[in-house]
DRENDO-1510 file (C-alpha; in Angstrom, 1 decimal, always signed):
<recs>
REC; n; res; u; v; w
REC; 1; MET; +33.2; -18.3; -5.1 .
REC; 2; THR; +32.1; -18.7; -1.5 .
REC; 3; SER; +29.9; -16.6; +0.7 .
REC; 4; LEU; +32.9; -15.5; +2.6 .
REC; 5; SER; +34.4; -14.2; -0.5 .
REC; 6; VAL; +31.2; -12.3; -1.5 .
REC; 7; GLU; +31.4; -10.5; +2.0 .
REC; 8; MET; +35.1; -9.6; +1.2 .
REC; 9; LEU; +34.1; -8.2; -2.0 .
REC; 10; ALA; +31.3; -6.2; -0.2 .
REC; 11; ALA; +33.6; -5.2; +2.4 .
REC; 12; ASP; +36.5; -4.0; +0.1 .
REC; 13; PRO; +34.6; -2.2; -2.7 .
REC; 14; VAL; +36.1; -1.0; -5.9 .
REC; 15; GLU; +37.5; +2.5; -5.9 .
REC; 16; PRO; +34.9; +5.0; -7.6 .
REC; 17; ILE; +35.7; +5.1; -11.2 .
REC; 18; THR; +34.6; +8.8; -11.8 .
REC; 19; SER; +33.8; +11.9; -9.8 .
REC; 20; ALA; +31.7; +13.4; -12.6 .
REC; 21; GLY; +29.0; +15.9; -11.9 .
REC; 22; HIS; +25.1; +14.8; -11.9 .
REC; 23; ALA; +24.6; +16.2; -15.4 .
REC; 24; GLN; +27.5; +14.1; -16.8 .
REC; 25; LEU; +26.3; +11.2; -14.8 .
REC; 26; GLY; +22.8; +11.6; -16.1 .
REC; 27; ILE; +23.8; +11.6; -19.6 .
REC; 28; ALA; +26.0; +8.5; -19.1 .
REC; 29; VAL; +23.3; +6.5; -17.6 .
REC; 30; LEU; +21.0; +7.3; -20.4 .
REC; 31; ALA; +23.6; +6.5; -22.9 .
REC; 32; GLY; +24.6; +3.3; -21.3 .
REC; 33; ILE; +20.9; +2.2; -21.1 .
REC; 34; ALA; +20.4; +3.3; -24.6 .
REC; 35; VAL; +23.2; +1.2; -25.9 .
REC; 36; ILE; +21.7; -1.8; -24.1 .
REC; 37; VAL; +18.3; -1.1; -25.5 .
REC; 38; VAL; +19.5; -0.6; -29.1 .
REC; 39; LEU; +21.8; -3.7; -29.1 .
REC; 40; ILE; +19.0; -5.9; -27.7 .
REC; 41; THR; +16.1; -4.5; -29.8 .
REC; 42; LYS; +17.6; -3.4; -33.0 .
REC; 43; PHE; +20.6; -5.5; -33.5 .
REC; 44; LYS; +19.1; -8.6; -31.7 .
REC; 45; VAL; +22.6; -8.9; -29.6 .
REC; 46; HIS; +22.3; -11.4; -26.8 .
REC; 47; ALA; +21.5; -9.6; -23.5 .
REC; 48; PHE; +24.8; -10.8; -22.0 .
REC; 49; LEU; +26.9; -9.0; -24.6 .
REC; 50; ALA; +24.7; -6.0; -24.6 .
REC; 51; LEU; +24.9; -5.5; -20.7 .
REC; 52; THR; +28.7; -6.0; -20.9 .
REC; 53; ILE; +29.1; -3.3; -23.8 .
REC; 54; GLY; +26.5; -1.2; -22.2 .
REC; 55; SER; +28.6; -1.2; -18.8 .
REC; 56; LEU; +31.7; -0.2; -20.6 .
REC; 57; ALA; +29.9; +2.5; -22.5 .
REC; 58; LEU; +28.5; +3.9; -19.3 .
REC; 59; GLY; +31.9; +4.2; -17.8 .
REC; 60; ALA; +33.2; +5.8; -21.1 .
REC; 61; PHE; +30.5; +8.5; -21.0 .
REC; 62; ALA; +30.9; +9.1; -17.2 .
REC; 63; GLY; +34.7; +10.0; -18.2 .
REC; 64; ALA; +36.0; +6.9; -16.4 .
REC; 65; PRO; +39.4; +5.3; -17.2 .
REC; 66; LEU; +38.7; +2.0; -19.2 .
REC; 67; ASP; +40.6; -0.1; -16.5 .
REC; 68; LYS; +38.6; +1.1; -13.7 .
REC; 69; ALA; +35.2; +0.5; -15.6 .
REC; 70; ILE; +36.4; -3.1; -16.4 .
REC; 71; SER; +37.4; -3.7; -12.8 .
REC; 72; SER; +33.9; -2.5; -11.6 .
REC; 73; PHE; +32.1; -4.6; -14.2 .
REC; 74; THR; +34.1; -7.8; -13.4 .
REC; 75; THR; +33.8; -7.3; -9.8 .
REC; 76; GLY; +30.0; -6.9; -9.9 .
REC; 77; LEU; +29.7; -10.0; -12.3 .
REC; 78; GLY; +31.7; -12.0; -9.7 .
REC; 79; SER; +29.8; -11.1; -6.8 .
REC; 80; THR; +26.5; -11.5; -8.3 .
REC; 81; VAL; +27.1; -14.8; -9.8 .
REC; 82; ALA; +28.6; -15.9; -6.5 .
REC; 83; GLY; +25.5; -14.7; -4.6 .
REC; 84; VAL; +22.7; -16.2; -6.6 .
REC; 85; GLY; +24.4; -18.4; -9.2 .
REC; 86; VAL; +24.1; -21.4; -7.0 .
REC; 87; LEU; +20.6; -20.8; -6.2 .
REC; 88; ILE; +19.5; -20.4; -9.9 .
REC; 89; ALA; +21.2; -23.8; -10.5 .
REC; 90; LEU; +19.5; -25.6; -7.6 .
REC; 91; GLY; +16.0; -24.2; -8.6 .
REC; 92; ALA; +16.6; -25.3; -12.3 .
REC; 93; ILE; +17.3; -29.0; -11.1 .
REC; 94; LEU; +14.3; -28.9; -8.7 .
REC; 95; GLY; +12.2; -27.7; -11.6 .
REC; 96; LYS; +13.5; -30.3; -13.8 .
REC; 97; LEU; +12.9; -33.1; -11.4 .
REC; 98; LEU; +9.3; -31.8; -11.0 .
REC; 99; ALA; +8.8; -31.8; -14.7 .
REC; 100; ASP; +10.3; -35.0; -15.7 .
REC; 101; SER; +9.1; -37.1; -12.9 .
REC; 102; GLY; +5.4; -36.3; -13.9 .
REC; 103; GLY; +5.2; -34.3; -10.4 .
REC; 104; ALA; +3.8; -31.4; -12.2 .
REC; 105; ASP; +1.4; -33.4; -14.0 .
REC; 106; GLN; +0.1; -34.9; -10.7 .
REC; 107; ILE; -0.4; -31.4; -9.0 .
REC; 108; VAL; -2.3; -30.4; -12.2 .
REC; 109; ASP; -4.5; -33.4; -12.6 .
REC; 110; THR; -5.4; -33.5; -8.8 .
REC; 111; ILE; -6.4; -30.2; -8.6 .
REC; 112; LEU; -8.4; -30.2; -11.8 .
REC; 113; ALA; -10.1; -33.4; -10.9 .
REC; 114; LYS; -11.6; -31.4; -7.7 .
REC; 115; ALA; -12.5; -28.2; -9.9 .
REC; 116; GLY; -15.0; -27.5; -12.4 .
REC; 117; GLY; -17.4; -24.7; -13.7 .
REC; 118; ARG; -16.8; -21.3; -12.2 .
REC; 119; SER; -13.9; -22.5; -10.0 .
REC; 120; MET; -11.8; -23.6; -12.9 .
REC; 121; PRO; -10.0; -20.1; -13.4 .
REC; 122; TRP; -9.3; -20.1; -9.7 .
REC; 123; ALA; -7.8; -23.7; -9.9 .
REC; 124; MET; -5.6; -22.6; -12.8 .
REC; 125; VAL; -4.2; -19.7; -10.9 .
REC; 126; LEU; -3.5; -22.0; -8.0 .
REC; 127; ILE; -1.7; -24.6; -10.1 .
REC; 128; ALA; +0.5; -21.9; -11.8 .
REC; 129; SER; +1.4; -20.3; -8.6 .
REC; 130; VAL; +2.4; -23.6; -7.0 .
REC; 131; ILE; +4.2; -24.8; -10.0 .
REC; 132; GLY; +5.7; -21.5; -10.7 .
REC; 133; LEU; +7.5; -21.2; -7.4 .
REC; 134; PRO; +10.4; -23.6; -8.4 .
REC; 135; LEU; +10.2; -23.2; -12.2 .
REC; 136; PHE; +11.4; -20.4; -14.5 .
REC; 137; PHE; +8.6; -18.5; -16.4 .
REC; 138; GLU; +9.3; -20.0; -19.9 .
REC; 139; VAL; +9.5; -23.6; -18.5 .
REC; 140; GLY; +6.3; -23.0; -16.5 .
REC; 141; ILE; +4.6; -21.9; -19.7 .
REC; 142; VAL; +5.8; -24.9; -21.6 .
REC; 143; LEU; +4.5; -27.2; -18.8 .
REC; 144; LEU; +1.2; -25.6; -18.3 .
REC; 145; ILE; +0.1; -24.8; -21.8 .
REC; 146; PRO; -1.0; -28.5; -22.6 .
REC; 147; VAL; -3.1; -28.4; -19.6 .
REC; 148; VAL; -4.6; -25.1; -20.3 .
REC; 149; LEU; -5.3; -26.1; -23.8 .
REC; 150; MET; -6.9; -29.4; -22.9 .
REC; 151; VAL; -9.0; -28.0; -20.0 .
REC; 152; ALA; -10.3; -25.2; -22.4 .
REC; 153; GLN; -11.0; -27.7; -25.3 .
REC; 154; ARG; -12.7; -30.6; -23.1 .
REC; 155; GLY; -14.6; -28.3; -20.7 .
REC; 156; ASN; -15.7; -26.0; -23.6 .
REC; 157; TYR; -14.2; -23.1; -21.7 .
REC; 158; SER; -13.1; -19.9; -23.3 .
REC; 159; LEU; -9.3; -20.1; -23.7 .
REC; 160; MET; -8.7; -16.6; -22.1 .
REC; 161; ARG; -10.8; -17.7; -19.2 .
REC; 162; ILE; -8.5; -20.5; -18.4 .
REC; 163; GLY; -5.0; -19.2; -19.9 .
REC; 164; ILE; -5.0; -15.7; -18.3 .
REC; 165; PRO; -5.0; -16.9; -14.7 .
REC; 166; ALA; -2.5; -19.7; -15.3 .
REC; 167; LEU; -0.2; -16.9; -17.0 .
REC; 168; ALA; -0.8; -14.4; -14.2 .
REC; 169; GLY; +0.1; -17.1; -11.6 .
REC; 170; LEU; +3.5; -17.8; -13.4 .
REC; 171; SER; +4.2; -14.1; -14.1 .
REC; 172; VAL; +3.7; -13.0; -10.4 .
REC; 173; MET; +6.0; -15.8; -9.1 .
REC; 174; HIS; +8.7; -14.8; -11.6 .
REC; 175; GLY; +8.7; -11.2; -10.7 .
REC; 176; LEU; +8.0; -11.1; -6.9 .
REC; 177; ILE; +9.2; -14.4; -5.6 .
REC; 178; PRO; +12.4; -15.9; -4.9 .
REC; 179; PRO; +14.2; -18.2; -5.8 .
REC; 180; HIS; +13.5; -16.6; -9.3 .
REC; 181; PRO; +16.7; -14.9; -10.7 .
REC; 182; GLY; +15.3; -11.2; -10.6 .
REC; 183; PRO; +14.1; -11.1; -7.0 .
REC; 184; LEU; +17.3; -12.8; -6.0 .
REC; 185; VAL; +19.6; -10.4; -7.6 .
REC; 186; ALA; +17.4; -7.4; -6.2 .
REC; 187; ILE; +17.6; -8.9; -2.6 .
REC; 188; ASP; +21.4; -9.3; -3.1 .
REC; 189; ALA; +21.8; -5.7; -4.5 .
REC; 190; VAL; +19.8; -3.9; -1.8 .
REC; 191; LYS; +21.0; -6.3; +1.0 .
REC; 192; ALA; +17.4; -7.3; +1.8 .
REC; 193; ASN; +16.4; -10.2; +4.2 .
REC; 194; LEU; +15.3; -13.1; +1.9 .
REC; 195; GLY; +12.9; -14.6; +4.5 .
REC; 196; VAL; +11.1; -11.2; +5.1 .
REC; 197; THR; +11.1; -10.6; +1.3 .
REC; 198; LEU; +9.6; -14.1; +0.6 .
REC; 199; ALA; +6.8; -13.5; +3.1 .
REC; 200; LEU; +5.9; -9.9; +2.1 .
REC; 201; GLY; +6.1; -11.2; -1.5 .
REC; 202; VAL; +3.4; -13.8; -0.8 .
REC; 203; LEU; +1.3; -11.0; +0.8 .
REC; 204; VAL; +1.6; -8.9; -2.3 .
REC; 205; ALA; +1.3; -12.0; -4.7 .
REC; 206; ILE; -2.1; -13.2; -3.5 .
REC; 207; PRO; -4.3; -9.9; -4.3 .
REC; 208; THR; -2.2; -9.5; -7.3 .
REC; 209; VAL; -2.9; -12.9; -8.9 .
REC; 210; VAL; -6.6; -12.6; -8.0 .
REC; 211; VAL; -7.2; -9.3; -9.8 .
REC; 212; ALA; -5.0; -10.2; -12.8 .
REC; 213; GLY; -6.0; -13.8; -13.1 .
REC; 214; PRO; -9.5; -14.8; -12.5 .
REC; 215; LEU; -11.1; -11.3; -12.4 .
REC; 216; PHE; -9.2; -9.9; -15.4 .
REC; 217; SER; -9.8; -13.0; -17.4 .
REC; 218; LYS; -13.5; -12.2; -17.5 .
REC; 219; VAL; -12.6; -9.0; -19.4 .
REC; 220; ALA; -10.0; -10.8; -21.6 .
REC; 221; ALA; -12.4; -13.4; -22.6 .
REC; 222; ARG; -15.0; -10.7; -23.9 .
REC; 223; TRP; -12.1; -8.9; -25.7 .
REC; 224; VAL; -10.5; -11.9; -27.4 .
REC; 225; ASP; -12.6; -15.1; -28.2 .
REC; 226; VAL; -10.3; -17.7; -29.8 .
REC; 227; ALA; -10.4; -21.6; -30.0 .
REC; 228; PRO; -7.5; -23.6; -28.5 .
REC; 229; PRO; -5.1; -24.3; -31.3 .
REC; 230; GLU; -4.8; -28.2; -31.4 .
REC; 231; ARG; -1.3; -28.1; -32.9 .
REC; 232; MET; +0.1; -26.6; -30.1 .
REC; 233; ILE; -0.7; -29.4; -27.8 .
REC; 234; PRO; +2.5; -31.3; -27.0 .
REC; 235; GLN; +3.1; -34.7; -25.4 .
REC; 236; ARG; +3.0; -34.5; -21.5 .
REC; 237; ALA; +6.0; -35.8; -19.6 .
REC; 238; SER; +4.2; -38.3; -17.6 .
REC; 239; GLU; +2.7; -40.1; -20.8 .
REC; 240; ASP; +6.0; -41.8; -21.1 .
REC; 241; LEU; +6.0; -42.9; -17.2 .
REC; 242; GLU; +4.9; -46.0; -15.8 .
REC; 243; LYS; +4.3; -44.3; -12.4 .
REC; 244; ARG; +4.6; -40.9; -11.0 .
REC; 245; PRO; +5.1; -39.2; -7.6 .
REC; 246; GLY; +2.0; -38.8; -5.2 .
REC; 247; PHE; +0.3; -35.5; -4.9 .
REC; 248; GLY; +1.3; -34.9; -1.3 .
REC; 249; ALA; +4.8; -35.8; -1.7 .
REC; 250; THR; +5.2; -33.5; -4.6 .
REC; 251; ILE; +3.6; -30.6; -2.8 .
REC; 252; ALA; +5.8; -31.1; +0.1 .
REC; 253; THR; +8.9; -31.1; -2.0 .
REC; 254; VAL; +7.9; -28.0; -3.9 .
REC; 255; LEU; +7.0; -26.1; -0.7 .
REC; 256; LEU; +10.1; -27.3; +1.4 .
REC; 257; PRO; +12.3; -24.6; +0.6 .
REC; 258; VAL; +9.6; -21.8; +1.0 .
REC; 259; VAL; +8.8; -23.3; +4.5 .
REC; 260; LEU; +12.5; -23.4; +5.6 .
REC; 261; MET; +13.3; -19.8; +4.5 .
REC; 262; LEU; +10.0; -18.5; +6.1 .
REC; 263; ALA; +10.8; -20.5; +9.3 .
REC; 264; LYS; +14.2; -18.7; +9.4 .
REC; 265; ALA; +12.5; -15.4; +9.1 .
REC; 266; LEU; +10.0; -16.1; +11.7 .
REC; 267; VAL; +12.7; -17.5; +14.3 .
REC; 268; ASP; +14.7; -14.2; +13.6 .
REC; 269; ILE; +11.9; -12.2; +14.4 .
REC; 270; VAL; +10.7; -14.3; +17.7 .
REC; 271; VAL; +14.0; -15.2; +19.1 .
REC; 272; ASP; +15.9; -12.2; +18.1 .
REC; 273; ASN; +19.3; -13.4; +19.7 .
REC; 274; PRO; +22.1; -14.3; +17.0 .
REC; 275; GLU; +23.7; -16.5; +20.0 .
REC; 276; ALA; +20.6; -18.5; +20.6 .
REC; 277; THR; +21.1; -22.2; +19.5 .
REC; 278; VAL; +17.7; -22.4; +17.8 .
REC; 279; GLN; +18.3; -19.1; +15.9 .
REC; 280; ARG; +21.9; -20.4; +14.8 .
REC; 281; VAL; +20.3; -23.7; +13.5 .
REC; 282; PHE; +17.5; -22.1; +11.5 .
REC; 283; ASP; +20.0; -19.6; +10.2 .
REC; 284; VAL; +21.7; -22.4; +8.5 .
REC; 285; VAL; +18.7; -24.6; +7.6 .
REC; 286; GLY; +16.8; -21.5; +6.5 .
REC; 287; SER; +19.6; -20.3; +4.2 .
REC; 288; PRO; +18.5; -20.2; +0.6 .
REC; 289; LEU; +21.5; -22.4; -0.4 .
REC; 290; ILE; +20.7; -25.1; +2.3 .
REC; 291; ALA; +16.9; -24.9; +1.7 .
REC; 292; LEU; +17.1; -25.3; -2.0 .
REC; 293; LEU; +19.9; -28.0; -1.6 .
REC; 294; ALA; +17.6; -29.9; +0.8 .
REC; 295; ALA; +14.5; -29.8; -1.6 .
REC; 296; VAL; +16.7; -31.1; -4.5 .
REC; 297; LEU; +18.1; -34.0; -2.4 .
REC; 298; VAL; +14.6; -34.9; -1.1 .
REC; 299; GLY; +13.2; -34.5; -4.6 .
REC; 300; MET; +15.5; -37.2; -5.9 .
REC; 301; PHE; +13.7; -39.4; -3.6 .
REC; 302; THR; +10.1; -38.2; -3.5 .
REC; 303; LEU; +10.0; -37.1; -7.2 .
REC; 304; GLY; +12.7; -39.1; -9.1 .
REC; 305; ARG; +12.8; -42.4; -7.3 .
REC; 306; ALA; +9.0; -42.4; -7.0 .
REC; 307; ALA; +8.7; -42.1; -10.8 .
REC; 308; GLY; +11.1; -45.1; -11.1 .
REC; 309; PHE; +14.1; -43.3; -12.2 .
REC; 310; THR; +17.3; -45.1; -12.0 .
REC; 311; LYS; +20.4; -43.5; -10.8 .
REC; 312; GLU; +21.8; -42.7; -14.1 .
REC; 313; ARG; +18.5; -41.1; -15.1 .
REC; 314; LEU; +18.6; -38.9; -12.0 .
REC; 315; SER; +22.0; -37.9; -13.0 .
REC; 316; ALA; +21.2; -37.3; -16.5 .
REC; 317; THR; +18.2; -35.1; -15.5 .
REC; 318; VAL; +20.3; -33.0; -13.2 .
REC; 319; GLU; +22.8; -32.6; -16.0 .
REC; 320; LYS; +20.2; -31.5; -18.6 .
REC; 321; SER; +18.8; -29.1; -16.1 .
REC; 322; LEU; +21.8; -27.1; -16.0 .
REC; 323; ALA; +22.7; -26.6; -19.6 .
REC; 324; PRO; +19.6; -24.2; -20.4 .
REC; 325; ILE; +20.4; -21.9; -17.4 .
REC; 326; ALA; +23.9; -20.9; -18.7 .
REC; 327; GLY; +22.6; -18.1; -20.6 .
REC; 328; ILE; +20.4; -16.9; -17.6 .
REC; 329; LEU; +23.6; -17.0; -15.4 .
REC; 330; MET; +25.6; -15.0; -17.7 .
REC; 331; ILE; +22.8; -12.3; -18.1 .
REC; 332; VAL; +22.3; -12.3; -14.4 .
REC; 333; GLY; +26.0; -11.7; -13.9 .
REC; 334; ALA; +26.4; -9.1; -16.5 .
REC; 335; GLY; +23.5; -7.4; -15.0 .
REC; 336; GLY; +25.4; -7.4; -11.6 .
REC; 337; GLY; +28.5; -6.0; -13.6 .
REC; 338; PHE; +26.3; -3.2; -14.8 .
REC; 339; LYS; +24.9; -2.5; -11.4 .
REC; 340; GLN; +28.5; -2.4; -9.9 .
REC; 341; THR; +29.5; +0.0; -12.7 .
REC; 342; LEU; +26.5; +2.3; -11.8 .
REC; 343; ILE; +27.3; +2.4; -8.2 .
REC; 344; ASP; +31.1; +3.0; -8.6 .
REC; 345; SER; +30.5; +5.7; -11.0 .
REC; 346; GLY; +28.4; +7.6; -8.6 .
REC; 347; VAL; +25.0; +7.0; -10.0 .
REC; 348; GLY; +23.6; +5.7; -7.0 .
REC; 349; GLN; +24.5; +8.8; -4.9 .
REC; 350; MET; +23.0; +10.6; -7.9 .
REC; 351; ILE; +19.7; +9.0; -7.6 .
REC; 352; LEU; +19.8; +9.5; -3.9 .
REC; 353; ASP; +20.2; +13.2; -4.2 .
REC; 354; ILE; +17.6; +13.5; -6.9 .
REC; 355; SER; +15.1; +11.5; -4.8 .
REC; 356; GLU; +15.6; +14.2; -1.8 .
REC; 357; ASP; +15.2; +17.2; -4.1 .
REC; 358; TRP; +12.2; +15.9; -6.0 .
REC; 359; SER; +10.7; +14.2; -2.7 .
REC; 360; ILE; +9.6; +11.1; -4.7 .
REC; 361; PRO; +8.9; +8.1; -2.4 .
REC; 362; ALA; +11.9; +5.7; -2.8 .
REC; 363; LEU; +9.4; +2.7; -3.5 .
REC; 364; LEU; +7.5; +4.8; -6.3 .
REC; 365; LEU; +10.9; +5.9; -7.9 .
REC; 366; ALA; +12.1; +2.4; -7.9 .
REC; 367; TRP; +8.9; +1.2; -9.5 .
REC; 368; LEU; +9.2; +3.9; -12.2 .
REC; 369; ILE; +12.8; +3.2; -13.0 .
REC; 370; ALA; +12.0; -0.7; -13.6 .
REC; 371; VAL; +9.1; +0.3; -15.6 .
REC; 372; ALA; +11.1; +2.4; -17.8 .
REC; 373; ILE; +13.9; -0.1; -18.3 .
REC; 374; ARG; +11.3; -3.0; -18.7 .
REC; 375; LEU; +9.7; -0.9; -21.7 .
REC; 376; ALA; +12.9; -0.3; -23.3 .
REC; 377; THR; +14.4; -3.5; -23.0 .
REC; 378; GLY; +11.6; -6.0; -22.9 .
REC; 379; SER; +13.4; -8.0; -20.0 .
REC; 380; ALA; +12.0; -8.3; -16.7 .
REC; 381; THR; +15.4; -9.7; -15.4 .
REC; 382; VAL; +17.3; -6.9; -16.9 .
REC; 383; ALA; +14.9; -4.2; -15.6 .
REC; 384; THR; +15.1; -5.7; -12.0 .
REC; 385; ILE; +18.9; -5.9; -12.1 .
REC; 386; SER; +19.4; -2.5; -13.7 .
REC; 387; ALA; +17.0; -0.8; -11.3 .
REC; 388; ALA; +18.2; -2.5; -8.3 .
REC; 389; GLY; +21.6; -1.2; -8.8 .
REC; 390; LEU; +20.2; +2.3; -9.5 .
REC; 391; VAL; +18.2; +2.5; -6.3 .
REC; 392; ALA; +20.5; +0.4; -3.9 .
REC; 393; PRO; +21.7; +3.4; -2.0 .
REC; 394; LEU; +18.0; +4.3; -1.1 .
REC; 395; ALA; +17.9; +1.2; +1.2 .
REC; 396; ALA; +20.8; +2.3; +3.3 .
REC; 397; ASP; +18.4; +4.1; +5.9 .
REC; 398; MET; +15.5; +1.6; +5.4 .
REC; 399; SER; +14.2; -0.8; +7.7 .
REC; 400; THR; +14.2; -4.5; +7.2 .
REC; 401; ALA; +10.5; -4.7; +5.9 .
REC; 402; HIS; +10.9; -1.5; +3.8 .
REC; 403; THR; +14.0; -2.8; +2.0 .
REC; 404; SER; +12.1; -5.9; +1.1 .
REC; 405; LEU; +9.4; -3.8; -0.1 .
REC; 406; LEU; +11.9; -2.0; -2.2 .
REC; 407; VAL; +12.9; -5.3; -3.9 .
REC; 408; LEU; +9.0; -5.9; -4.4 .
REC; 409; ALA; +8.5; -2.5; -5.9 .
REC; 410; ILE; +11.1; -3.3; -8.3 .
REC; 411; GLY; +9.9; -6.7; -9.2 .
REC; 412; ALA; +6.4; -5.2; -9.9 .
REC; 413; GLY; +7.9; -2.5; -12.2 .
REC; 414; SER; +9.9; -4.9; -14.1 .
REC; 415; LEU; +6.6; -6.7; -15.3 .
REC; 416; PHE; +4.8; -3.6; -16.8 .
REC; 417; PHE; +3.5; -3.9; -20.4 .
REC; 418; SER; +5.2; -6.7; -22.0 .
REC; 419; HIS; +5.2; -5.9; -25.8 .
REC; 420; VAL; +7.0; -6.8; -28.8 .
REC; 421; ASN; +10.6; -6.6; -27.6 .
REC; 422; ASP; +9.9; -9.3; -24.9 .
REC; 423; ALA; +10.4; -13.1; -25.8 .
REC; 424; GLY; +7.4; -13.9; -23.4 .
REC; 425; PHE; +5.2; -11.9; -25.6 .
REC; 426; TRP; +5.9; -14.0; -28.6 .
REC; 427; LEU; +5.9; -17.3; -26.6 .
REC; 428; VAL; +2.2; -16.5; -25.5 .
REC; 429; LYS; +1.2; -15.3; -28.9 .
REC; 430; GLU; +2.3; -18.6; -30.7 .
REC; 431; TYR; +1.2; -21.0; -28.0 .
REC; 432; PHE; -2.2; -19.5; -27.8 .
REC; 433; GLY; -2.7; -19.0; -31.6 .
REC; 434; LEU; -3.2; -15.0; -31.1 .
REC; 435; ASP; -2.4; -12.4; -33.5 .
REC; 436; VAL; -0.4; -9.4; -32.3 .
REC; 437; GLY; -3.4; -7.2; -31.4 .
REC; 438; GLN; -5.0; -9.9; -29.4 .
REC; 439; THR; -1.7; -10.7; -27.6 .
REC; 440; VAL; -1.6; -6.9; -26.6 .
REC; 441; LYS; -5.1; -6.9; -25.5 .
REC; 442; THR; -4.7; -9.9; -23.2 .
REC; 443; TRP; -1.2; -10.8; -22.3 .
REC; 444; SER; +0.2; -7.1; -22.3 .
REC; 445; VAL; -2.6; -5.8; -20.5 .
REC; 446; MET; -2.4; -8.5; -17.8 .
REC; 447; GLU; +1.1; -7.8; -17.3 .
REC; 448; THR; +0.2; -4.1; -16.8 .
REC; 449; VAL; -2.4; -5.0; -14.4 .
REC; 450; ILE; +0.1; -7.3; -12.3 .
REC; 451; SER; +2.5; -4.4; -12.4 .
REC; 452; VAL; +0.0; -1.6; -11.2 .
REC; 453; VAL; -1.8; -3.7; -8.6 .
REC; 454; ALA; +1.5; -5.2; -7.1 .
REC; 455; GLY; +3.0; -1.8; -6.9 .
REC; 456; GLY; -0.1; -0.3; -5.4 .
REC; 457; VAL; -0.1; -3.2; -2.7 .
REC; 458; VAL; +3.5; -2.5; -1.9 .
REC; 459; LEU; +2.9; +1.2; -1.3 .
REC; 460; LEU; -0.1; +0.4; +0.9 .
REC; 461; LEU; +1.9; -2.0; +2.9 .
REC; 462; SER; +4.7; +0.6; +3.3 .
REC; 463; LEU; +2.2; +2.8; +5.2 .
REC; 464; VAL; +1.1; +0.1; +7.7 .
REC; 465; ILE; +4.4; -1.6; +8.4 .
</recs>
């Protein structure tokens, strides 16, 4: 589906599926979310199926005809996948090229060669933040864990002192910075400007990773003192390669889409004339699709060919990168369907009315809703998608900057206190050789610090811009 068809969908919204009162709608929302939570946590149903069933349950509890609920869900699914599906796919390709070519290892090794002693935690957070830009959280963990374990072991560092900064860098990128799925969907849902959101996201991310990474790691290292588990050190990708990309070329490739999108945002602000040639050029070049596509095409040469990949291996790398994201795309799409069902049932207007009656700042309300869904489902992506659908009407009268801050408030809330219903919790536990209690005291608390600090910075920014 093209971007034109997305605009057509937005311009021709689905007829409201119900005119139920606030009380019934409130019960319907709670029931729909409860269905999703129970299916995911109790019955271990895949999030895609849980969101689909939960959307239909929401419509039923709201008193909507089933055909209207189905229409809302499918419309939302289609428009969401059309809006962000290609971007997620391009991000996955770039991440796979970065990993398989040894480019990620080159970034890691170069930075670590120049760091040591007290600067090592800061080096780890820098590495994780740079690598975390194009990579999904789980891929980033798998990529960085060998480095974390080797640095801790060879340098005789506390595992938490090295590991927490790396996890913080990855988690902040995942929750706040596009082109990660959660932020992209939230941007699409509230109609935020991607370039402005990216710029403000970086501004929020810097103090957040400093506090939750190097600073909190000092506390975490005192709470939990464990040795790196040698059994968890897998082979690195570049060990099978005769050569790998240069550091400068790798960094330039990773940052290319970010630079292009930020350049578009800057030109939009400085020129502010949609008819001007320079702004029209940057509107194309800095669009997420073109920016990521350009990075992928450049990466095939600066990463793939530089590592000695043949045309066949490049093709195989691209193919392998797409299969793992099928589940992510379906979850994101179903989340968009759930969002549209919320909107068409009138829940968005209900949230708008409640926020006026209670005088709760929109950014704080968005953060609280995302926190509640995150605690219940364990999924940052599900929390972001659902919260964005609920608070989307609040963005109607907001400025461009405050709409972007709304996205970041949702992203910050979606990271709050990861616990046993989050796959990331178990991934960290197993890789670092921790027990459940130790994982809570390190990983779960770190996620909470990220959420609170990022949410606080967002609220502060809202007072000055």
